[in-house]
N, C-alpha and C positions, 0 to 999 in steps of 0.2 A: 591826521585829518588833512585832506588835500585842500589847497587854497582855491577858492572859487573866484575866478576873475570875471570882469565885466564882459570880456570877449567870449568866455564860455557861456555866460547867461544869454548873450546875444545870439550865439550859434544855436543854442537849444530853442530859443524863442523863434528863430527863423525856421527851424525844423517842425515846430509844433503849433505855432500861433498862440501858445499859452501865455497868460499874463507874466510879466517879468518877475514879479515876486514869487509866483508859483514855480517858475523855472529855477530861481535861486534856491528855493526850498528843496526842490527835487534833486538838484545837483549836490546840495549839502547832504541830503539823506543818502545819496548814492556815492558819496565820497569822491565826487568828481568824475564818475564813470558816465559818459555821455549816453551810451546805449541804455544803461540801467535807468538813468534819469528820465529818458524818453518813455520807457515802459511804465515808470511810476506815474508819469503825467497821464498816460492813456488810462491807467486804472482810476485815477482821481477825476479826470475830466471827460472820460469817455472818448468817442470818436473825434471830438473837436481837436484833441491834442495830436491826432495822427493825420489831419487833413493836409498838412503841408509837409509831411515827412518825405514826400517824393521829390522835393526841390533838390536839384543837383548843383553842386558848387564847382566840380572839376570841369575843365574846358576841353575842347577838341571837336571832332566831327564823327559822324557815322556815314560811311560811304557804301554804296551798293552797285554791283554789276551783275546783269543777267543777260544771257545769250541762250535763247531757247529754254531747255530744261536744266541748264547749268547756271549756277550763280555763286556769288560771294558777298558776304556782309562783313564789314570790319569797323572797329572803333579805333581811332587814332587820337591820342591825347596830346595836348599842349599845356603850357603853364598858364597862358592868359587867353581871354576871348579875342584879343587883338590879333594874336598869331593864328587862331583858328579861322580867321577870315582872310588870311594871307593866301594869295593865288598859288604860290609854290607849295604851301602846306596842303591845300585842297587837292592839287594835282597829285601829290604824293599819296594821299588817302585814296583817291580814285584809282590810281595805278595799282595800289596794293589790293584793292577789292577785285580788280580784273585778274591779277596774278593768282589770287586765292582761287578764283573760279577756274582758271585755265590750267593750273599746275597742282592743285590740291596738296599744298604743303602740310607736313605733319604737325608743325608747331611754329611759334614765332621765329625761332632760330632758322628753321628751314625756309620760312617766308623771306626773311632778310637775306638769305643766300641766293635768292633768285636773281637772274640778270635783269637789270633796269638802269637806265641813265636819264638824268634830268638836271637841268641848271649846271651843266658841265661837271656833274658828279656821277660816279659810278665806279666799277661796272655792275655792282649789285644794289638791291633795294636798301640794304643796310648801309652801304657806302653813301647813298643819296641822303638817307636819314641823318647820318653823322655830318655830312657836308652842309645840310640845311641848318643843323644845330649851330655850326660854326658861323654860317652866313647870317642867320637871323638872330642868334645870340640867346636862344631859349631852348630848353630841353623839349623833346617830343618823343613819343613812344607808340609802338603798336601794342594795344592792350589785349584785344581778343578778336577772333574772327570765326566764321563758319562757312563751309562750302556746301553747296546744294547740287546734287547730281544723281539722285536716286531714281530719276525717270518721271517724277510727278511734274505737273505744270507748276510754274512759279509766278506769284504776283507779289509786287513790292510797293512800299509806300515810304517816302521820306518826308518827315515833317521838318522843313528847313534842313539843317545839317545836324540837329541834335537828337532826333529820334528816327530810328530805322526799323522797318518790319519786312520780313519775307514770309509768305504763306505758301505752303506746299498743298496743292489741291487737285481735284478732278472735277470737271464741270464748267460752269460759266465764269469767264474771266472777269466780267464786270462785278459779279457777286463776290468773287475772291478779292478783288481790289477794294471793294467796300469793306470787307472784313479786315483787310490790312489797315485801312484808315481807322476803323473801329478800335482795333488793337492799340494803335498809337494813342488814341484818345483815352481809352478805358484801362489799359495796361493789365490785362488778365495774367495770371501766373500759370495757367494750365488750360487744356481744352475742356476737361470735365472736372466735376467735383472729386471724382475718384482719383484723379491724377495730381491733385494739389499735394505738394510735398508734406510729409508727415510732420516735419519740424515746424512748418508754418501753422499747421492745424493745432499742434500742441501749444505753441506760443499764444495763439488766439484763445485757446481754452484756459490757459493759465491767467491771461489778462481778464477774461470773463469771470473766472473764479475769484480772483483778487478783488474785482469790482463788487461782486456779490458779498464777499466777506466785509468789505468796507461799508457797504449799505447796511448790513446786519449790525455792525458795530455802531453805526450812526443811529439806527432805529432803537437799539438798546439804550444808548446814552440819552435819547429823547423820550424814553418810556413808551415807545410805540411797539406794536406787535411785530415779531420777527417771523419771516416766512419759514415754512417747514423745509427740511432738507430735500424733500422730494420736489417741492416747487422750485427751490434754488437750482437743483440739478437740471430740471426742465428748462429753466431760464438760461443756464450756461450752455446746454446743448442747443437750444434755440438760437443763441448768439453765434455758435459755431456754424450751424447750418446756414444762417443768414450770410456769414462771412464766405462760406464755400460758394454760394450762389453769386456773390459779388465779385469773386476773383476767378471764376471758371468761365471761359469764353462762351461756351454754348448756352449757359444759363443767364448771361447778361442781356439786358434789354438793348436791342439794336439801336445804335445812336441815330440812325436816319429814320427810324420808326419805332418808338418805344412801346408800341402796342404789341410787338412781337419780340421773341428772343432771337439771338443770333442763330440758334439751331433751327428755329421755325423759318427764318428768312432763307437759310441755306437749303432747307428741304423744299421750299416753294420754288427755289431757283434750280433745283436738281443738281446741287453742288455739294461736294464732300471736302471738308478741310481736314487734311491728315496731320498737319503740325504747323507751328508758327515759331518764329524767332523774333524777339523784340530786344533791341539795343537802345538804351538811353545813355547819352554821353555822361560819363562820370558816375554812373550808378554804383553805389557801394564804395566809392573812393572818398577818403577823408582828406579834405583840402585844408591846408594851413590857413587859420584865421588870424590875420594880423591885428594887433591892438594898436590902431593908428594913433589914438590919443597918447598912449605911452611912448610911441615912437617919436611923435612931434615934441613931447615934453623932453625926451632925451636929447633930441637935436637942439632944442632951445638951450638946455643946460650946457651942452657941449659948446655952443656958440658963445655963451656967456663966459665959460671957463677960458675959451681961447682969447676972448677980448681982455 
């Protein structure tokens, strides 16, 4: 049985907004597996447990460069928020986005090999990165990037430096820009329901099925009628369909006018969105959570021992 620490409970609570004792129970049941514990809470507490799951702990910036129908979007990570605001770090990220757009590198290694000089470091982007690590004293890395150059129009939106969106479209630029802002706010995973990844659908279906099973067990324990298998199946499928509408861009209610969907807004504007790319800083990265209380206690003990 894995030891459940206070820092693990705090991390799960930060992801789910669930009560602390529920977090501890879920971690215990999951034998310390954070992802499994989060799913257990979703089953037990419904959507409430997932409302804060998108909170990101890793630091860095998203940078974008667009020149006509060519563009680049990149995420560059740092260890702390302090460094992500450093002028040299931001200049590095912006330069990397421009290099992506202009040179179409095959991967991170090819990007790093491109010619670039900054802060007396060079002659490549990778040399600048290593130089800034030595100068600032903190690790930083190029995590992911995408180049755009298929001939479609491009619209972008940066929410500060932590969220970046690029939309490929034909039609009205204002409408496309509005969609980019909408994507940053609502974070869809696909253009349409049919394009939502199968693994996400199955995960949602399994959560709905587990929730239905728990409801049935509770009803039985309380001596209440249990819904038929047919009704339960319809409930599960209804939950999946609701999820698909919530995460597909065209089905989402437009943030500037919730009386119409994004698809309806685009049709009225004579605009077609072909694809979108959304980067959120640190998305999917597990960041080390320090147990500050334990660290302070250790320092106090060390100080006493030294005395």
